[in-house]
C-alpha positions in Angstrom: 0.0 0.0 0.0 2.9 2.4 0.9 4.5 1.6 -2.4 1.4 2.5 -4.2 1.1 5.8 -2.6 4.6 6.7 -3.3 4.0 5.8 -7.2 0.9 7.8 -7.0 2.8 10.8 -5.6 5.5 10.4 -8.2 2.9 10.2 -10.9 1.2 13.5 -9.6 4.5 15.4 -9.5 5.3 14.2 -13.0 2.0 15.1 -14.3 2.3 18.7 -12.6 5.6 19.1 -14.2 4.4 18.0 -17.8 1.3 20.5 -17.4 3.8 23.2 -16.6 5.9 22.4 -19.6 2.8 22.4 -21.8 1.7 25.7 -20.6 5.2 27.2 -21.3 5.2 25.7 -24.9 1.7 26.9 -25.6 2.9 30.4 -24.5 5.8 30.3 -26.7 3.9 29.0 -29.7 1.3 31.8 -29.4 4.2 34.5 -28.9 5.7 33.1 -32.2 2.3 33.3 -33.9 2.1 36.9 -32.9 5.6 37.7 -34.0 4.9 36.0 -37.5 1.7 38.2 -37.9 3.9 41.3 -37.4 5.9 40.3 -40.5 2.8 39.8 -42.9 1.7 42.8 -44.9 -1.1 43.5 -47.1 -1.4 45.7 -50.1 -4.6 46.9 -51.6 -5.3 43.9 -53.8 -4.8 41.8 -50.8 -7.3 43.8 -49.0 -9.8 43.8 -51.7 -9.8 40.2 -51.9 -9.9 39.6 -47.9 -12.8 42.0 -47.6 -14.4 41.5 -50.8 -14.9 45.3 -51.7 -13.7 47.0 -54.7 -10.6 48.9 -54.7 -12.6 52.0 -55.1 -14.0 51.4 -51.6 -10.5 50.9 -50.0 -9.4 54.1 -51.7 -12.6 56.1 -50.2 -11.6 54.3 -46.7 -7.9 55.5 -47.0 -8.9 58.8 -48.0 -11.6 59.3 -44.9 -8.9 58.0 -42.7 -11.0 54.8 -41.9 -8.1 52.4 -43.2 -4.8 54.0 -42.4 -1.9 52.6 -44.6 1.8 53.4 -44.9 3.5 53.6 -48.3 6.8 52.2 -49.6 7.8 53.3 -53.0 4.5 54.7 -53.7 2.8 51.2 -52.8 0.5 51.4 -49.8 0.4 48.7 -47.3 -0.7 47.6 -43.7 0.5 45.0 -41.4 -1.9 42.1 -40.6 -1.7 43.0 -36.8 -2.7 46.7 -37.5 -5.4 45.3 -40.0 -6.8 43.0 -37.6 -6.9 45.6 -35.0 -8.9 47.8 -37.2 -11.5 45.1 -38.1 -11.8 44.1 -34.5 -12.6 47.5 -33.7 -15.1 48.2 -36.5 -18.2 46.0 -37.0 -18.8 47.4 -40.4 -15.5 45.6 -41.7 -16.3 42.3 -40.0 -18.1 39.5 -41.9 -21.8 40.3 -42.1 -21.3 43.8 -41.2 -23.1 46.8 -43.0 -20.9 48.6 -45.5 
């Protein structure tokens, strides 16, 4: 009986250690995913395809300050992280929203 209790305690300690390791691994993967999203950029063609709107709509949104974009060499772009934060804050841009 004592031997079985010791085995159960050892297993419990091992499970606790494994849970801790899994938690750290999940956090690391989430962090890497966020960093990966920071490297993704969209141009106007990408946004038109993703949002299913015309380029004219995108130009209007940019002109009204609704869709702030940066430019490199005259080409407008937006990072995925910034784009997602804009969508999260604006129901009109979310699927099924009113345009």
